[in-house]
RODONU-792561 format. One record per residue (C-alpha): x, y, z; residue in one letter. Coordinates in steps of 0.2 Angstrom, whole numbers, plus 2048, in hexadecimal, padded with zeros to 3 digits. Example, Ala and Ser with C-alpha at 12.3 -4.5 7.8 and 13.67 -1.06 7.14 Angstrom:
<milums>
83E7EA827A;8447FB824S;
</milums>
This chain:
<milums>
406F4C66CX;3FFF3B667X;40AF2C667X;408F2A655X;40EF3B652X;41DF3865DX;420F28653X;41FF31643X;42BF3E649X;437F3164FX;436F2963EX;43AF39635X;449F3B63FX;44FF2A63BX;44BF2A629X;450F3C626X;43EF40620X;436F4F62AX;425F4C630X;418F5A634X;405F5B635X;3FDF6C633X;3EEF7163DX;3DDF6C637X;3D4F7B62EX;3E4F84629X;3E3F8C618X;3ECF86609X;3EAF925FBX;3F4F875EEX;3E6F7A5EFX;3D9F875ECX;3E2F905DEX;3EBF835D4X;3DDF7A5CBX;3DBF8B5C2X;3EDF8C5BCX;3F3F7A5BAX;3EDF6F5ABX;3E4F5F5ADX;3F0F515AAX;3E5F425AEX;3D2F415AFX;3C5F335B0X;3B3F375B3X;3AEF255B1X;3A1F285A4X;3A8F1A599X;3B5F0C59DX;3C7F11599X;3D8F0959BX;3DFF165A6X;3E1F0B5B6X;3EBEFD5BBX;3F1EF65CCX;401EF85D6X;40CEE85D7X;406EDC5E3X;3F4EE25E1X;3E5EDF5D6X;3D8EEC5CFX;3C7EE65D3X;3BDEF65CEX;3B0EF85C1X;3A8F075B7X;396F075BEX;389F155BBX;396F225B8X;3A1F1E5C7X;3B0F135CAX;3AAF065D7X;3B4EF95E1X;3ADEE85DFX;3B3EE15F0X;3B9EE7600X;3CAEDF5FFX;3D9EE9604X;3E4EE25F6X;3D9EEA5E9X;3E0EFA5E3X;3DEF055D3X;3EDF0F5CDX;3EDF1D5C0X;3F6F135B3X;407F185ADX;407F2A5B4X;411F325C2X;414F435C8X;420F4D5D4X;414F5C5D7X;402F5A5D4X;3F0F5D5DAX;3E4F4E5DBX;3D2F505DCX;3C4F435DEX;3B2F3F5E3X;3AFF305EFX;3A0F275F6X;3A1F1A603X;391F10605X;395F0A616X;3A3F11621X;39EF09631X;3AAEF9631X;3B8EFA63EX;3C9EFD635X;3C1F02625X;3C9F0F61AX;3CBF16609X;3DEF18604X;3E6F245F8X;3F8F1D5F5X;406F295EFX;413F1D5E9X;425F1F5E5X;429F1B5D3X;43BF165D7X;438F0C5E7X;42BF015EFX;427F0F5FCX;416F175FCX;40CF23607X;3FAF2060AX;3ECF2D60EX;3E0F23618X;3CEF2A618X;3C4F22627X;3B3F2562EX;3B9F3163BX;3CAF37636X;3D7F39628X;3E9F3362AX;3F9F2F622X;402F1E622X;413F1A61CX;418F09614X;423EFF620X;41FF0A62FX;414F0463DX;405F10641X;3FEF1F638X;3FEF3263AX;3EEF3B63CX;3EBF4A631X;3DAF4F638X;3CAF4963FX;3BCF48632X;3ACF3F633X;3A6F36623X;394F31620X;38FF22617X;388F24605X;38DF36604X;397F3E5F6X;3A8F465FCX;3B4F515F1X;3C6F505F6X;3D5F5A5F0X;3E7F535F3X;3F6F5E5EFX;407F565EFX;417F5F5EDX;428F5A5F3X;425F4F603X;415F58608X;403F54605X;3F4F60609X;3E2F5A60AX;3D1F63608X;3C0F5B608X;3AEF60607X;39DF58604X;398F595F2X;389F645F8X;394F70601X;39CF7F5F8X;3ACF81602X;3BAF75605X;3C0F72617X;3D3F70618X;3D8F61623X;3EBF66624X;3FCF6361CX;407F5461FX;41AF5661DX;423F4661DX;41FF3C60DX;42DF31607X;439F3A5FCX;434F365EAX;439F3C5D9X;427F385D3X;417F315DBX;40AF255D4X;3F8F275DAX;3EDF175DFX;3DCF155E7X;3D9F075F3X;3CEF02601X;3CCEF6610X;3BBEEF617X;3B1EFB60CX;3ACEFD5FAX;3AFF0F5F4X;3AAF165E3X;3B3F245DBX;3AFF325CEX;3B7F415C6X;3C9F3C5CAX;3D5F4A5C3X;3E7F4E5C4X;3EEF605C1X;400F635BEX;40CF6E5B5X;418F655A9X;427F705AFX;424F685C1X;424F575BAX;432F535AEX;434F415A7X;43DF375B4X;43AF255ADX;447F195A7X;455F2059CX;458F1458EX;469F12586X;464F08577X;453F0556EX;44DEFB55FX;43DEF4558X;43BEE1558X;437EE3545X;43DEF153AX;431EED52DX;41FEE552DX;415EDE51FX;402EDD523X;3F2EDA51AX;3E3EE551DX;3DAEE052DX;3EAED7534X;3F1EDD545X;402ED954CX;40CEDE55BX;41BEE955AX;426EEA569X;436EF356DX;447EEB573X;450EF757EX;45FEF858AX;460EF7599X;455EE8598X;451EE75AAX;448EF85ABX;435EF95ABX;42FF0659FX;422F135A4X;414F16598X;41CF26593X;42EF1F591X;42BF1F57EX;420F29573X;418F1F565X;411F25554X;40BF1F543X;40FF2A534X;3FEF2552DX;3F0F1E538X;3E5F1B529X;3F2F0E524X;3F9F07534X;3F0F0B544X;3F8F09555X;3EFF02565X;3F6F02576X;3FCF0D584X;40CF0458AX;41DF0A585X;424EF9580X;418EF3573X;409EF8569X;3FDEEF55DX;3FFEF354BX;3EEEF1541X;3EEEF252EX;3E0EFE529X;3E2F01517X;3F0EFD509X;3FFF0850AX;40EF0B514X;411F13525X;41FF16531X;41DF11543X;429F1C54EX;42DF1A561X;438F28569X;43EF2C57AX;438F3C583X;449F44580X;449F4056EX;45AF37570X;454F26569X;448F2455BX;444F14552X;439F10543X;430F0253BX;429F0252AX;418EFA528X;412EF5517X;3FFEF1515X;3F8EE7506X;3E6EE4502X;3DDED650BX;3DCEC7500X;3CBEC24F9X;3C2EB4502X;3C8EA44FCX;3BCE954F9X;3C0E834FAX;3B8E724FDX;3BBE62508X;3B4E51508X;3B4E45516X;3B1E32519X;3AEE27528X;3BEE1F52FX;3BFE0F539X;3B3E08547X;3A9E12553X;3B0E16564X;3A6E17574X;3A8E2857CX;3AEE2658EX;3A0E2B59AX;3ABE365A5X;3B5E3F598X;3ACE50598X;3B1E585A9X;3B5E695B0X;3C0E6F5BEX;3B4E755CCX;3C1E7E5D6X;3BCE855E7X;3CCE865F2X;3D1E975EBX;3C2E9E5F3X;3C8E9A604X;3C9EAA60FX;3BEEB3603X;3ADEAC604X;3A1EA6612X;396E99608X;39BE8B5FDX;38CE855F5X;387E8E5E5X;376E8A5DCX;37DE955CEX;38CE885CBX;380E795CCX;375E815BFX;384E855B4X;38BE745B4X;37AE6C5B1X;378E775A1X;38AE7359BX;386E6159EX;396E5C5A6X;399E4A5AAX;3A7E4C5B7X;3ADE585C4X;3BFE5A5C9X;3C0E605DBX;3C5E695E6X;3D2E735DCX;3E3E715D3X;3F2E785DBX;3E9E7E5EBX;3E4E6B5EEX;3F6E675F1X;3F5E72601X;3E3E6D607X;3E0E68619X;3CFE60618X;3CCE5E62AX;3CFE7162DX;3C7E7661CX;3D6E81619X;3E7E8360FX;3F9E81615X;402E92613X;410E9C61BX;403EA7625X;3FEE9862FX;40AE9763EX;40BE8463CX;413E8662AX;41EE9662BX;42AE9061EX;41DE8A611X;41AE97604X;40CE915F9X;404EA05F1X;3F5E9E5FBX;3FAEA9609X;3EBEB5607X;3E0EA860FX;3E7EAB620X;3EBEBD621X;3DFEBF62FX;3DFEAE637X;3DBE9D62EX;3D0EA061FX;3D0EB2625X;3C4EAD632X;3B7EA7625X;3B0E96624X;3BBE8861DX;3B6E7C60FX;3B4E6A614X;3B1E5A60BX;39FE5B60EX;39FE6C604X;3A9E655F6X;39EE565F3X;38EE5F5F3X;38FE645E1X;394E535DAX;387E4B5E4X;379E575DFX;37EE565CDX;380E435CFX;391E445C6X;3A1E3A5CAX;3B1E445D0X;3C3E435CFX;3CBE4A5E0X;3DCE525E0X;3E4E4B5F0X;3F1E545FCX;3FEE475FCX;40DE52601X;407E59611X;3FDE4A618X;402E3A620X;3FCE2A618X;3F0E27627X;3E9E39624X;3E7E35611X;3DEE24615X;3D2E2D621X;3CFE3A613X;3CCE2E605X;3C0E24610X;3B6E34614X;3B5E38602X;3AFE275FDX;3A2E2960BX;39CE3A605X;39CE375F2X;38CE2F5EBX;395E2D5DAX;3A5E245D5X;3B5E2D5DAX;3C7E2E5D3X;3D6E345DDX;3E4E3E5D6X;3F4E3D5E0X;3F8E505E0X;3F9E5D5D3X;408E615C7X;415E5B5D3X;422E5B5C5X;424E6E5C7X;434E735D0X;42BE7D5DEX;426E6D5E5X;438E685E8X;437E6A5FAX;428E5E5FCX;42FE525EFX;442E565EBX;441E495DCX;434E3E5D3X;43BE305DDX;435E385EDX;424E3A5E5X;423E285DFX;427E225F1X;418E2C5F8X;40DE285EAX;410E155ECX;40AE165FFX;3FBE215FAX;3F6E155ECX;3F7E065F7X;3EDE0F605X;3DFE135F9X;3DEE025F2X;3DCDFB604X;3CDE07606X;3C5E025F5X;3CEDF95E7X;3C1E005DBX;3C7E125DEX;3D2E175CFX;3E2E215D3X;3EBE2D5C8X;3FDE325C9X;404E435C3X;40EE435B3X;415E505A7X;40BE52597X;415E4D588X;416E5E581X;41EE66590X;42AE57592X;42FE59580X;432E6C580X;43CE6C590X;446E5C58FX;449E5F57CX;44EE7157FX;452E76591X;454E8858CX;442E89586X;435E9358EX;43EEA0598X;43CEAC5A0X;429EAD59EX;424E9B5A0X;414E985AAX;419E865ACX;425E8A5BAX;429E9C5BBX;436E9D5CAX;441E8F5C3X;44FE8F5B6X;44DE845A7X;45CE795ACX;453E755BDX;444E705B3X;44EE655A8X;456E5C5B7X;445E585BFX;43AE565AFX;446E4B5A6X;444E3D5B2X;432E405B7X;427E365ABX;435E295A8X;434E255BBX;421E255BCX;421E195ADX;42DE0D5B6X;421E0B5C4X;410E065BCX;40ADFD5CCX;406E0D5D6X;3F9E155CBX;3EAE115C0X;3EBE215B5X;3F7E2E5B0X;3F2E405B2X;3FAE4D5A6X;3F4E5F5A4X;3F3E67593X;3F3E7A591X;3F6E83580X;402E91585X;405EA157BX;415EA8582X;419EB4574X;40FEBE568X;41DEC355DX;419EC154AX;407EBC54EX;3F8EC2544X;3E6EBC546X;3EAEAF539X;3FAEA853FX;3F3EA7551X;3E5E9C54AX;3F2E92541X;3FBE8F552X;3EBE8955AX;3E8E7D54DX;3F9E7554CX;3FAE7555FX;3EAE6A560X;3F1E5E553X;401E5E55CX;3F9E5956DX;3EEE4C564X;3FEE4355EX;407E4556EX;3F8E3D578X;3F9E2E56EX;40CE2E56FX;40CE30582X;3FFE22584X;40CE1657EX;417E1B58CX;40AE15599X;402E06592X;3F2E0059AX;3F0E105A4X;3E1E1C5A3X;3E4E2E59DX;3DCE3C5A8X;3DFE4D5A1X;3D8E565B0X;3DEE675ABX;3DEE6E599X;3DBE7F592X;3E5E8E58DX;3F3E98595X;3FEEA7592X;410EAA598X;40DEBC594X;3FDEBE59EX;403EB35ADX;416EB75AEX;41DEC35A1X;412ED25A0X;411EDE5AFX;407EEC5A7X;3F5EE85ABX;3EEEF259CX;3FAEE8590X;3F4ED8598X;3E3EDD593X;3E8EE3581X;3F1ED357DX;3E5EC7586X;3DFEB957AX;3D8EAD586X;3C6EB2586X;3C3EB1573X;3B9EA5568X;3CAE9F561X;3CFE97572X;3BDE91574X;3BDE88564X;3CFE82568X;3C8E7A578X;3BAE7156EX;3C6E6A562X;3D2E65570X;3C3E5B578X;3BEE53568X;3D0E4D566X;3CFE45577X;3C1E3B571X;3C9E37560X;3D9E31568X;3D0E23572X;3DDE2557FX;3D5E3258BX;3C8E2C598X;3C7E3B5A3X;3C9E4E59FX;3C5E5E5A8X;3C5E6F5A1X;3CEE7C5ACX;3C3E845B2X;3B0E885B6X;3B2E9A5BCX;3C1EA55BAX;3C4EB75B6X;3D5EB65AFX;3D7EAA5A0X;3CEE9A5A3X;3BCE9C5A8X;3ACE955A0X;3A4EA45A9X;3ABEB25B3X;3A6EC15BEX;39FED05B5X;3AAEDF5B5X;3A1EE95A7X;391EF05AEX;389EF059DX;387EDE59FX;377EDB5AAX;37CEC95B0X;387EC85BFX;391EBA5B7X;396EBB5A5X;397EAC599X;3A8EAB590X;3ABEA357FX;3AFE92586X;39DE9258DX;395E9057CX;3A0E82576X;39FE78586X;38CE7A586X;38CE73575X;398E65579X;38DE60588X;37EE6057DX;387E55570X;38DE4957DX;37CE47584X;375E42573X;383E3756DX;38EE2A576X;399E24567X;3A6E2C55DX;3A8E2954AX;3B9E2E543X;3BAE37533X;3C8E3A525X;3C9E48519X;3CAE40508X;3CCE504FEX;3D0E61503X;3DEE6D509X;3EAE6B516X;3FAE7351CX;40BE6C524X;40EE77533X;417E77543X;414E81553X;425E89554X;41DE99559X;416EA0565X;41AE90570X;42DE9056BX;42BE7D567X;42DE73557X;426E62559X;434E5B54EX;42BE5A53EX;41DE64535X;40CE5D539X;3FEE5B52CX;3EFE66531X;3E0E64526X;3D7E74522X;3C7E6D52AX;3C6E61539X;3B7E5553AX;3B1E4A549X;3A1E3F548X;396E3B556X;387E2F557X;380E2055FX;383E0D55EX;37AE0D54DX;383E1A544X;389E2C543X;37CE39547X;386E4A547X;397E51541X;3A1E5F548X;3ABE6953BX;3B9E7553FX;3BFE81531X;3D0E85536X;3D3E92528X;3CEEA3522X;3C6E9B513X;3B4E96510X;3B3E8350EX;3A5E79507X;3A5E67510X;39CE5750BX;39BE45510X;396E3A501X;384E34501X;381E3E511X;375E4C514X;379E59521X;370E6752BX;37AE74534X;373E76546X;381E8154FX;38FE8C549X;39CE96553X;3ABEA154EX;3ADEAB53FX;3B7EB9547X;3C1EAE553X;3CCEBC55BX;3C1ECC559X;3CCED8563X;3DDED055FX;3EAED9568X;3DFEE956AX;3D4EE5579X;3D0EF4582X;3CDEED593X;3CBEF85A2X;3D0EE95ADX;3DAEDB5A5X;3CFECE5ADX;3BEED55A7X;3B3ECC59BX;3B6ECE588X;3AEEDD580X;3AAED3570X;3A2EC2575X;399EBB566X;38BEAE567X;389E9E55EX;37DE9E550X;370E9154BX;370E91538X;35FE9052FX;365E84522X;35DE7451FX;364E63519X;370E6350AX;37FE59503X;38BE67506X;38DE73515X;397E83514X;3A3E88522X;3A8E9A524X;3BAE9E528X;3BFE9953AX;3AFE9153FX;3A9E82547X;399E7A542X;38EE6C548X;383E6353BX;376E5653DX;375E47532X;363E42535X;354E4D537X;346E4C544X;334E4B540X;324E4A54AX;316E3D546X;309E4A548X;310E5753CX;30BE4F52BX;314E5251AX;306E5F515X;306E69525X;30AE7B521X;317E7D52FX;320E6C52CX;330E73525X;332E7F534X;32EE72541X;339E6553AX;347E71538X;346E78549X;344E66551X;354E60548X;35DE6F54EX;358E6C560X;34CE7B562X;33BE73560X;337E6556CX;329E5856DX;31BE5D579X;312E4D57CX;316E3B579X;322E3F56BX;316E4B562X;318E5D55FX;306E62560X;307E70553X;2F6E77555X;2F7E79568X;2FAE8A570X;30CE8D574X;30FE93586X;319EA358AX;326E98592X;328E8B583X;32AE99577X;337EA2582X;341E91582X;340E9056FX;347EA256EX;355E9E57BX;35BE8F570X;35AE99560X;364EA7567X;371E9D570X;373EAA57DX;37AEA558EX;370EA359DX;372EAF5ACX;37DEA65B9X;37CEB45C6X;37AEAE5D8X;369EB65D8X;363EBA5C6X;354EC55C4X;345EBB5C0X;332EBE5BFX;328EBB5CFX;31FEAC5C7X;32EEA45BFX;336E9A5CDX;347E915CCX;33EE815CBX;335E855BBX;33CE7B5ACX;33EE8B5A2X;345E965B0X;357E975A8X;350E9B597X;343EA859DX;351EB15A8X;35DEB1599X;351EB858DX;34AEC5599X;35CECB59CX;35DECF58AX;34DED958BX;343ECD580X;336EC858CX;32DED3597X;321ED15A6X;311ED95AAX;30FEE85B6X;30FEDC5C5X;320ED45C0X;317EC45BAX;31CEBB5ABX;30EEAE5AAX;319EA05A3X;30CE935A0X;2FFE9E598X;2FDE9D585X;307EAB57CX;2FDEB7571X;302EBA55FX;307ECD563X;312EC7571X;31AEBA566X;31DEC6559X;324ED3565X;330EC756DX;336EC155CX;33AED3557X;343ED6567X;34DEC6564X;352ECC553X;358EDC55AX;363ED3566X;36BEC9558X;36DED954EX;361ED3540X;354EDE537X;344EDA540X;33AEE2531X;33EED2527X;332EC9533X;323ED152CX;322EC551EX;320EB752AX;311EBE534X;304EB6529X;305EA6534X;301E9A527X;2F1EA4521X;2EBEA8533X;2EBEBB535X;2E2EBD545X;2EEEC6551X;2E2EC4560X;2E3EB1561X;2F1EA856AX;2FFEA1560X;301E8F55DX;310E8455EX;311E8354BX;310E9654AX;31EE97557X;329E8C54DX;326E9753EX;32CEA7547X;33BE9F54EX;340E9853DX;33DEAA536X;349EB1544X;356EA553EX;353EA952BX;354EBC52CX;364EC652CX;
</milums>
C-alpha cells in the first residue's frame, strides 16, 4: 500500500470519513445505465456564449467560448469555471476535454466537487499519467488509477457522484467503450455538491458538459427564508424603461442560491424579466398595460408580488439652446491630459515589460503625461528588487497587502521583476513627462533619495513625484496611524527631493472634496458596500478623514501640489432607469466641478493633480458576489460613462484649477480600461477598444489642434435643478443647476475654433451661437446605456456586447446644429480649403467638407492635388477616419506582408483589414503605395457601408465620378473624396 493511501486511510479514521479506492477496470453498471434513465439537468455544448458559469469564491473565471469549446485563456491555477447556481446530491457528470500540452511537471486538470454548506471540496485531478483525488486542507492526494493522457487528443469522461463516493470512467473520443478507472469512497460528507473545472500549468478546453440527475434524489436544500418582501410593491414605467427589482429577506446573512426563489411575470408582453439570480431581476417595460411580478420560495410558503404599470413612451421632445462666449481665454495646461500606465499588477504574471502595442495606443490617444508605475501597488514597490512587499515574502510576514499572488512561488513567482529602466522606457519613447508614485511608507529617506536621483537620471522628460497613493484609507493605519505621522514622513521626503533638484514638483495625498463631504458630513454613509475603504466602519473613516485635509492644509511648506482622486461611484441601482442614471451622471459632473473650485480655496497657491479619475461601483467591487449578476448590472463599459469622462475632463479645463490629470487606466478588464483583453471570440482583435477609447482619442485630437479654452454660457435654453441623492447616497446640500446642454470652446490664441456640446437630456435640442456658422465633425452617444441592467455576460469582465462607434456627420456649415438625445458633438467653427481646389472644381464641396472634418489631408505643400491618383494606403486612411473604428492593439496584429509597422498607414490598414473591408492579393500583399483602381475603390466603399449597417445600393448614384465613367482607370484624390462623402451621406 502506498504512503498516500495510508495517509488517506488515517485521515478517514480521524475525520470519520471512510476512504476506499476500487481496483482499476472494475465495472460500474450505474455509470453505463444512468444516462438513459436520468434526465439532463444541466447542459452546455458551447455553441453560443451563455451565462451558465461563474467562479467559486477566491477564484476568477478566465475561460472563453471559442470554436464551439470552453477554452482556458491562461494556465493560472486560480482560474476556475463553476456551473452557476446549481448543486446536486446524486448526479452523473459527463464532459469532453482536450489538453494541448500535458507535458509540464505538476500540471493537471481539476474537477472540484464543492460542499454547498462549507468551504470543503474534493478535487478529481487528471494528470498526464494518472487520475487521483485531492481533499481540501489535506496534504497529498489519493491515486485512483494510472492513465496516460496524450496532448491534443479528445477524451470523454463520466463522473458518478453519490453519497461520499465518486466513480470515474474515461475513453478517447475515437474509442467506443469506456474504461472504468475505479471508485473512490471518502468524499467529504455534503448535502449537495457544486461542480467546477480548473487547471494548473496547462490550458484545457471543454465541450459537451452535461449533468444527469433525478429530482427525487436532489430536493431543494438552499436557505430557508423566514420573511420575504419586494423592495417595491408597485412600479410605474414607460415603454423602453428598465428598472431593477430586488427582494428583501430574512435571515439577511444567508446567500441565496439561484433556485431559492422562482420569479415570474404574469405578462411578459408588458413587463419582461431578465436575470438568473434569486435576489433581483431587471424589469423591462415592453408595451402599455399591467403585469404582476411574483417571487415564490420552492416550498410555496412565501409569495410576494409587485404590480407593474407600463405607460406609452412619450413622444420625442424638441427644444433649443443658445450660447455666448464668456470671459477671457485660458491657456490649457500642457500636461493636463494624462493616463495611468499601471504595470505593477503584472508582477508575477508576465516575463516582458515593454509593449509596442501600449506605445502605439498611447500615441494614437495623444496623451501628454504618464502616471507610473501604478496606484495602490506603488505603495509597496521595492525598486531595487523590482518586486512588491507582501505577506508571502518571508521578510514581511505580517504585511497583508492584497498582492500576495506575486510571490506564491518565490519573489515575482520566479519571473523577472520590473525596474526603473523598464518603467521609464515608455515615457522616454513617447517623449512625455511623468508623475511617479513613490513608496514612502516602506523605504527610508536615504532609499528614497537614491530612488528619486535614479528616476531623474533615467527620465528624459520632466518628472513629478507623488508621495504615495490614497494613504487616507484606514488600511494604511499600520504604516501611518494618523495624518500627523504621514505629514512627518512627507516633510522629510519633500526636503530630500528638493536637495536633489529644487525644480522637481512634489505632490501630497489629499481626500477629494466629495469623499470628504460625504464621510465627514454623514459618517453613516456608504456602508456596507463602500469601495472607498471596504474593511472599515464609517466611524473609523470619520475619525481619520475628518482631520486629514485640515492637517495637510496647515502644513503648506511640504508640498507643491495636492493630489486628490475623483471616482464617480454607483453604489445602488434602486430606482434607476436609463434616464435617471443619465441624470445622476450629469449632476455628478456639475457637483465635482463646483467642489474642485471650492477645494482649491483650501490649498491656495498649490497645483491640483487629479492623478486618478473614472468610474467605480460598490456593487461590482464590494457588494455583489454573484458573478452573473455582476455582469448583468455592469454599467462601466458604456457610452454613458465614456461621455461622463469626457465632460469631466472638459470641466477640469474649465475650472482653471487643475494642472495634471490622469485617467485610470489604460488597460483593464473590470471597469476602468480604455482597452481590454478579448473574451468574445467573435471579435478578431486580441485587444478590444472600450467606449472610453473613442472619447479619449477625440480629446487627444482636439488638444493637439487647440491650446486655449474659451468658456461659454447658455443664454437661453432649458435647465433643471437637481442633486445626486441617488445612487451615491449624498446630497450636496442644495440643488445644482444643470443645463440641458453643456458647451466648451477650444481654439488658439486668436480665437475659438471648435466647440464640444453635450446633450444631457432625452430631448432633441437645436443649438446655436449668434453670428456663428458651425459644422458637425464628430458625434457619439445616442443610446448611452444600450444593455441597461440586462447585460448577458458569460464572464462579467468581458467586453461589452454593444459597443457603438462614433459617427462623422455629413452636414456642412449652418447657423444651427441639432443634438440628438444623450449625445456629445464636436463642431468646427471654421472650414478648411485648399488653394488648388478652385471654386468651380466639381469635387470642391466634397474635398472641403472632408478636410474640415479631418478626413482629407493635404498631399504636398498645403495642396490637395485633386487630379493625382490616390494610393491604396491613402484611401484606406480616409476610410479609417470616416468609419471611426478602433485600431488593432493586439501584441501581434495580422498585417499584410508588405505593410510594415513603420508604414505611416499601418494602423489604418490593419484596422480596416480587420473589418474585412480591404483584401490582399493571392501572395498576401496589399501594395499600399500603388494607385487604387475605381473598381477596388467602389468595392471597399461598399464593404465599409456594410460595416456601418448602411445600404450600399445608395452608392450607385455616386459612381459617375464627376462625369468620368471609365472603370478601368485609377481613381483620383477628388474621386476618393466623393466616395467618402457618399459613404457619410447614405443611410
